[in-house]
N, C-alpha and C positions, 0 to 999 in steps of 0.2 A: 210646331210648324216645321222644324228641321226634320223630325221623323217622318212627317207626311211627305215632304219633298223627296227624301231618299226612297220612301216606299213607292211613290209615283214613278220616280226614275227607274227603280228596279223592275216594276211591272212593265214599263215601256221597253226595257232592255231585254225581256225574256224572248220575244219573237226575234230580236236581233241575234241573240245567242244561238237560237235554233238555226237561223240562216247561215250564221258563221260556221256552225258545226258541220253543216252540209257542204260548205265550200272546202272544208278540210285543208288539204295541202297547199291550196292557193294562198292562204293567209298565214300558215305556220312560219314561214321564214320571216314575216314582218312582225307579228305579235300573236301569242296564244289567245284563244277566245276569252279565257277567264281574265287575263290581264287586260284585254281590250274592254271588257265589260266594266272592270274596276276602274280603268281610266275614264270611261264615259261617266260613271257615277261621281268620280272626283271632279271632273270638269263641270257637271251640272251643279254640284255642291259649291264649287268655287264661284260660279256665276251668281248663285243666290247669296253667298256670303258677302259678295261685294255690294249687294243691295241692302243688307241688314242694317248698316248704320243709318241709311236714309229712312228706312221704315221706322226705326226707333225714334228718329227725330220728329216724327209726326205725333208721338205721344209723350209720356213721361219716362225719363231715364230711370233705371233701376234704383239709383241712389235717391232720386227725387221721390219715387214711389215709397221708399222706406220711410222717409221723413213725413210724407203726407199720411201714410198708414198710421204712424204713431199719433199724429195730430188728430186724425179721424177717431181713433179709439179714445183719446183723452177728452174729446169734445162730445162724446155720446155714442160713438160707433154706429151700429146698425140703426140706432134711433133716427138718424138723418134720412134713412130710406122711407120712414113713415110720413115725412113731411110732403104735403102737396100744395103748400102755399102758406103765406103768413101775412099778417097785418101788424103794423107797428106804429107807435106814436112817439113823439119826442120833440127835440129842438134841433134845427139845422141853422148854424150860424146865428143863433139867438132867436130864431123865429119858430113858432110851433108848426109841426108838420105831421102829416099822416101818410103812410106809404103802404103799398101792396106789392108783394114780391112773389114771383113764380119760380121755384127752384127746379121745376121739371122741364119747363121750356122758358126761353127768354121772355120776360115780362116784368115791367117795373112801372109803377105809377106813384108819383109824389105830389101831394097837395100841401102847399106852404101858405100859411096865413101871414102875409106881409102887411105893412101899414096901409098900402094902397088897396088891399083886398086879397082875394084868393088867387094864387097862381098854381096852375096844374101842368105837370110835365109827364109825358108817357113814352113808353117804348114797347112795341109788341114783337120785336125780332125782325121786323121789316121796315119800319119807319119810326122816326122821332117826331114828336109833336108837342105843342104847348098851347095853353090858353092863358093869356096875361090877365091881370086884375081888371083891366079895362074891357076885356072880352075879345081882344084880337086873337085870332087863331092862326097858327103857323104849323106846317108840317114839312119836314125835309127828309131826304133820303141820300144826301151826299156822303161820300166815304168817310170824311172827317167826323161829322156829327154822329153817324152810325157807329163808327169805331168807338167814340167816347161813350155813347149810350150803352153799347154792348159791353164795354169794359166795366162800367158802373153796375150794370145788372148782373154780370158774372160774379164780381167780387162781393156785392151786397148780399148775395145768397150763398156764399161759400161754395160756389159751383166747382171749384178745384177739387172738392171731395167726390165729384161724380164723373170720373173720366169716361164712363160709358155713355153719358148723356150729351156732353159738350165736347166739341173738337178743340183741343188745346195742346200746347207743347210745354213741357216742364223739364228743367235741368237743375241739378244740384250745384250750387255755387260755393259750397264750403262752409266753414265755421267762421262767424264774425263775433267780436267781442264789443260790448257797449256797456259802460257804467258798471263794470265788474260782473256782467252776466254774459253767457255764451249762447249763441243762436245759430241754428241751422237755417241757411238761406236757400230758398228754391225760387228760381226765376220762371214765372208762368206767363205764357202768351196765348190767350184765347184766340181763336180763328178770327182774322180780320179785326183784331182789337189791339189795344195798347198793352205793353209789357209791364209787369209789376214784379218786384222782389218781395217775397213773403218771408219774414223772419219769425222762426218758431223757437220759443224758449226751450233750451235743452232740458230744463228741470221739469217744466209742466207740460212741454210739447204743444202748448197752445200758441196760436198766432199772436205775436206781440207787436209787430211793425209791418207796415206796407210802404214800400219805397218805389218811386218812379225812377228807374235807372237812366231814363233819357233826360231828366231834369238837369239843368246846368248847375244848380245850386244843391247843396246837400239837404238833409232833412227828410222826414217822412211823416207818416201818421202813426201815432202810438195807439195800439188797440188794447183795451183793458176793461176792468170791471165785469168779469164773467159771472153770469148767473144761470142757474139751471131753469130752463123753461120746458116743461114737459120732459121729453126723453133726451134733450140735448143741452149743451152749454152754449150760451150766446153772449157775445161781448156787447156791453151797453155803452161803451165810451170810445169815440174815435177823435183823437186830439192831434191836430197838425203840430209838428215840432218846429222850433225856430229854424228858419232857412228853407222851409217848405215852399215850393212855388205857389203863386197866387191862384185862386180858383178852387183850392182844396178846402172844403168847408168842415168846420167842426160839427160833430154830430153826437148827441146823446139820446139814447133810447129810454123812454119812460115805461113803455109796455110793449109786449110781444104776445101775439096770439096766433097759433097755427090753425089756419082755416083753408079749405080748398080754394084755389084761385079762380076767379071769374074772368075768363079770357077776354070777355068783352070790355072789361074795365081798362085794359091796356091799349085799346084802340081809340081813335079819335071820334068815331061815329057815336059812341056812347056818351061823349063829352060835349058834343055840339050844343045840346040844349043848355048846358051849364054856361058855355060861352055866350049864348044868346041872352041868358038871364043876366050875366055880368055886364053885357053891353047896355041892357035896359037900365040897370042900376046906375051905371056911369052916366048914361044920358039923362036920367032923372036928377042925379046929383048936379050935373052941369046946368040943367034947366033951373034948378032951385037956387043956384048961386046968384048972389046980387050982381 
């Protein structure tokens, strides 16, 4: 980038040097042509140098990139580029669930089987929606709910491995020690989302903890039980630590299958029939009750 800037400035300076050379003696007492051209180049470079820190703030810092590059290699490297979507099953907060994730574009759909029935939640990058076990349908697009959904979709798919796909900022926060182990901590903030501190084990370079730095109390989510699925390593256990703020659910994966994402599954239109069926079931159950 810097070389291109200097080259462009030099090209623009060539006609100026020819004009200055023709003026000759008029400018010699003030500054020689070569010195003036050099001063112009330095001035242009100085202007862009002042903008460089702001440009870096829009992506990952060099130190953050080093940590994430090591983590990327340890978790499967270029195998992550082969993924176009995945489906997983497991348990969330004790309830069986099935989820579909899109690592190429924002997309998350979670179906949880609760005692009252099936609850469906989705996010397609534009709106958040859900269908309750009773069949009630809600869709919102306020900033708070969108930020929360975008955050969950980003970190569920390890989207911090793809800086070219998603707009996020990342900074290296240094080394932290916990229970005799050392971790490299990278603070990542996806665009219009919530910030998370990612703790990478210095021995394995794998993600070991996720911490919300905005939480008043300490604690985080321990990430463990890595298994190879296809070309990559996937964590199968996410366990909230003592002191973790409420609302963070424990999650264990039972199975993971990499399949291309059906974008329609992340939108509400595809799910309206499910909501209607659930309302019919709820109505039938209410009618049959004594």
